[in-house]
Structure formats: structure tokens, C-alpha cells
N, C-alpha and C positions, 0 to 999 in steps of 0.2 A: 512501109510505114509512112504516113503523111500527117502533117500538122493539122490539127482540128481545133476549131473554137466551138466549145460545147456549153450547153445550158440545159439544166434539168430542174423541173418543178414538181413539187408534190401537191398534191392537192385534188330566098326568093327565086324567082323563076329564071331559067336559062335563056339564052338567045333563042334557041329553038328546042323544044322538048326532044329529049334523046339525043341531042348534039354531042357528038365526040370528036373533037379534032385530031388529026394525026399526031400532034404533039400538044401537050397541055402547058399553058404558061404558069410558071411558078414565081420566078423573080425576074420580071421583064419591065425595064425602064428605058433602056437604050440599046443600040447595037453591041454595046460592050458589057452591059449588065443586062444579060439576056439568057436566063436558064429555064429549061423545059424538061418535061418528062414526056418520053416518046414511047411509052409502054401502055398497055391496057390498065395495069395496076401500078401504083406509085412504088410498090416494092419489088417490081419485076426486074428493073434496070436502074442504073445510076442516072440521075438528072444530068443533063448536058447543056453546053453552050450551043447556040444556034449553028455554029460551025461543026459540031459533032463531038467536040472534045469534052471529056468528062468533068463535071463540076461536083465534087463529092459533097452531097448533102444525105444526111442519115438521121432516121428517126426510130425511136423505140418507145414503148409504153409498158409499164408493169401493171398488171391488175392482180391484186391480192398476192403479190410475189412471183407471179408467172410473167416471163418476158415475151413480148411480141415485137416484131419488126413491122413498121408501117411505111418506111421509106428507105431506099438504098437497096443494093443488090446483094450485098455480103452479109453473112450471119453475125460474126463478132460475138457469139454467144447468144444470138437471137435468131436462131434458124426458123422458128415458128413464126409465121406472119399473122397479122389480123386479116380479116376478110373484108375486102373493100366492096361496098354496097352500091356506091354510086360516085360520080364526079360531075359537077355542074361548073360550066364555064360561063361567066358573065363579063360584061365589058371591062370591069376593073378588078375582078377577083375570081379565084377558082376555089371551089369547096369540095373536099373529099369527105366521104362518110364511111367509116369502118365500124365493124363490130368485133369484139373479142372479150372473153371471160365475163359475159354478162353486162357488158357496158357498150354504149355507142359513143364513138369518138369522132367528132368533126374537126377537121383541119383546114383552115382557111388561109389562103395567100392573097393579100389585097395591096395593090399598088395604086395609090389615089392619083387620079388624073382628072382633076376638076378645075374649072376656072381657067382653062388654057388660054383664053383671050384676055381675061381681066387680071390674072395674078400669076405673072411669069415665074416668080420666085417659088411659090407653092407648088405650082404645077411641074416645076422641074426638079423637085427634090428627089434624089435617087434612093428612095425608101420603099421597101416592101414589108408590110406587117404580117407576122405569122401569128395566128390565134388558134388555140385549142379548146374545145368545149366537150366535156364528158357527162353523160347522164346514165344512170342505171336502167337497164332493160328488164330486170327480173324483180324489181321492187325491193331489192336488198342493198345494204351499204357495202361499198367497195373501197378498197384503198388503191389509189391511182397515182402513178408517177409517170411524167412525160419527159422524154429526152429528145434533144435536137442538137445536131452539130453541122457545121460546114467547114469544108477544107480551104486551104490557101490556093487551090488550082484556079479559082476564079478571079485571081488578082494578077496572074502572069500569063504571058503568052506561051512559054515553055515551062513545064513543071520542074525542069533542072534549075530554073532560076532561084536564087536565094531570096528568102523571105524573112521578115522580121515581124514579131508579134509583140504587142504591149497592152497596157490597160491605161487609156488616156484619163486625164483628170475628169472628175465628175462633171456632168452637164450642169450648167448654171440654171438657177431658178429664174423666175420671171423677175425682170429688172424692177426696182422700187425707187421712188424719188430720194434724192439725197439733199440734205439741207445744212449739213455741218460745214465747218471751216477747215482747210487744210493749208499745207505749207507750199504747194505748187499749184499751178493752173494747168488743167487739162484743156489745151486748145489745139487747133489744127497743127499737126506736125509733131505733137507730144505723144509718143507711145501708140501712134497710129498703126493699126494693122489692116484697115480697110476703109474706103469711102464709098457711099452710095447716095444717089439722088432719090431719096424717099422721104415720107413725112415722118413724124416723131413716133407715131404708133408702129409703123414698119421698122423704124430703127431699133425700138425695143425688142421687136420679134427676132430681127437679124442678130442682135447681141445674144439673146438667149439660145440661138441655135449654133453660135460660134464658140468652140470649147476654149479658145484663147481670150475671149472677150471679157474683160474686167469691168469695163465702163464704156458708155458711149454719150456723145453730146450731138446736138443738131443745132444748126443755124437756119437762115431762111430757106436754104435749098439743099442742104447736104447733111448726111448722117456719117459720123466718124465713129468707127469701132476702135477700142483702145485696149492695150494689154496690160495697163497699170490702172490702179483706182481701187480703193476699198470703201467700206462703209463710212470711214472717217474723211474721205477725200471730197474736196469740193470739185464739182464738175460743171457747175453753172456759173459761167462768167459772162462778162460784157459781150453782147453780140449773139449769145445763144438764147433760143427761145425755150428749149426744153432740155432737161438732163437727167439721166438716171444712171445707176450702176447695178450690176448683177452681184458682184461680190461673192467671196468664197464662203461667208457666213450662211448664206441661204442655199448653197449647193445642194442638189438632191443626191440620193444615194443610188442613182441608176447604176446597174451592172453594165458596163461598157468594155468590150474587148475588141481589138483591131489586128489586122494583119495586112501586109502588103509587101511589095518588092523591096528588097534592101537598097537597091540603087533606083531611086526615084527619077524618072525622066518625063515630066509632064508633056503630054501631047507628042511624045517621041515614039509611039508605037508604030510598027511597020507591018502590022498584020490586022486581022479582023477580031483579034483578042487584045484586051488591054494588058499592059505591063507597067502600070504606075497607079497611083492612088491607093486607097485603103478600103477594105472590106471590114464593116463594123456590125457586131451583133450586140444589141442593147436590150435590157429588160427593166421594168419598174420594180422597185423593191417589194418583196413580199416573203412571208414565212415559208420555210421549206424549200428554198431555192439555193442552188449551188452552181458555180460556173468554174470551168477549167480551161487553160490553153495548153494542149499537149498533143502527143502523136494520136492518130485516129484510133490505133489499136488500144493504147492506153486509156483513152476516154470510153470507148465503146465497151471494152471488156469489163472495166471497172463498173459501169452502170449495170450491165448484165449480170455481174456477179454480186450486186448490192454493195459494192465498196466506193461507188462514184463520189458520195458525199464527203469523203476524206481525201479525195484526189487534189494534189496542188499543181500550180502552173509549172510548166517546163520552162526553165530559164537558160537553157543551154544554146539558144539560137544566136545568130541566124544560121539557117541552113536551106537546102534545096526544098521546094515545095513538095516534092515527091519522097523526101527522106522522113 
């Protein structure tokens, strides 16, 4: 039994024609965040780290109540697989096409790597987007539900290491100007969590990306991210040219789940696999969506037996990634 973070939702040309690499990139950002499929079909084996260790990523789709597996090697109630029709590998994305139950399902893994020379922050974000697109092949309406999960194995060097899972605070919305008066000044050294040498526009972006950023201020050459500040706080003081706050009132309802080693030791890894940091799965709010953090067996069996949408988070951790 392994911990899984699971999400379920109801609802161009390759480098060379026919190109099929020995392993297909799925979630490849760095040597530590580097997950590949080394089988002809995505459902023939488990995805793996480039060192060969398993990184459990599992996917199912139901079409009119029939369960099919599109990713991962074991059944968990989904012994019937989709039919993989093609896989296309582009410079920044991999696109799989499947067929099952009268529908076509496209699965796309996209890792943005643009503006490498002009925008270091954007180009170094450790993010891979996973997108599903379904369409009818027989002209009929179909009820389709898609399931995805990944285990904690990708966050540790040894799957016997303890991991901890949680739901972080909602991601902040786009910062807005603040004009009201407050009882304290947000100035350098007050509630600071980070400082960058960027312009005001980039400062707003950095604040929106940092889950603990409640406000930010800029002066002539610096951007200060702060952990305090609400819509009623003054953040524009003498010497600052621009000031905004993100605030909890405008927070979005993104689904965000994270898992990582209980003992965090940044930059302390002694192998080719990472053993610190957090793996996050997030999704925008939409109807018919459900998420859960529990054992792989609990999540996968629940979806395959049509009981997933009532599954609750497992709060018994921390425990070994393999447990």
C-alpha cells in the first residue's frame, strides 16, 4: 500500500514522423523531477525516474460506467485497458491518444520551457501540466470520468522514508492595489519572507505564486514578499514606488494537495534521487471534481467501484512512502 494523491474529474507535429524514443518524457523538469514511460504503451509498466526506480502514476477513465486503465501497470479493479493509438513527442510536450468505449481520449503532458534566456523565473518553474480531452467517435453522448494519481515515491530517495501530506492554503489571486490606512507599516524587515531584485510587475507575479505571500512592496530596486497584510493594511509607505496585496479575500478555490519527506533537508540529498521538497497536484475549480489523499489501493479501488466521490483524506500520517 502506497500513499497516493488522486484527482478525478467528471465531465501538432512530432519532431520526426513516427519518432518513438526508448523512453517517453512525462514529467521532466530537472534530474530530480524526471519521470518517464519506458514501454510501448503507457499502461504496460509503471512510470519511472531516470535512474530506473518506480514513480507511481496511475490513470483510469470510465466511459458509461465501464472502467479502463490508461496509465500504470496494475489493475486495482481496472484490468481492462484502453487502446493506445499513438504517442507524439514534441520539444515541450508528449501527447498520447487512446480509444475506449466509443470515445477518443487525448492525454497531454506539457512542461513549459520558454524564454530560457529572457525569463529565468518562468523557465525554471518545476511545473508539468496534465491535460485530458475526450470526444465521441460514434456520434453518441457518453458519460466520461477521468482519474489520475501519483504516489509519494517521487519525493524520496528510499520509499521507506517517512512522508507527510497536507492541503496547503488556497493559492492567492492576482494582487490588487491597496489604498486604505492601517495601524502598522509594511517596510523592509517587517514580515519579510523573500526579497528579489525585480520590477513591480514581476513582484506582483512572484507574490501570486508564493502560497505564504499576503502582501508585497517595492522600492527603487527591490521587491519584498511579506507574510502579513490584508485588504485593510497600508503597504504603500514613503520610499516605495508601488504596492499591492494578494489578501485572503480574493483567494481562488484551486484544489491543491502536497506530499513530501517528513524530514526536510534542503540540498542534502546524497543520490540521484531527491529526498526533500514537495510534490504538488493542483487543479482549477470545476463541477464534478473530487480529490483525496489516501493509500493507492483505497483511491484506485474506490474509483473503479464508483465510490471515489465520497472518499475522504487519510489523516493517519506520516508514514513510509511505501506503506
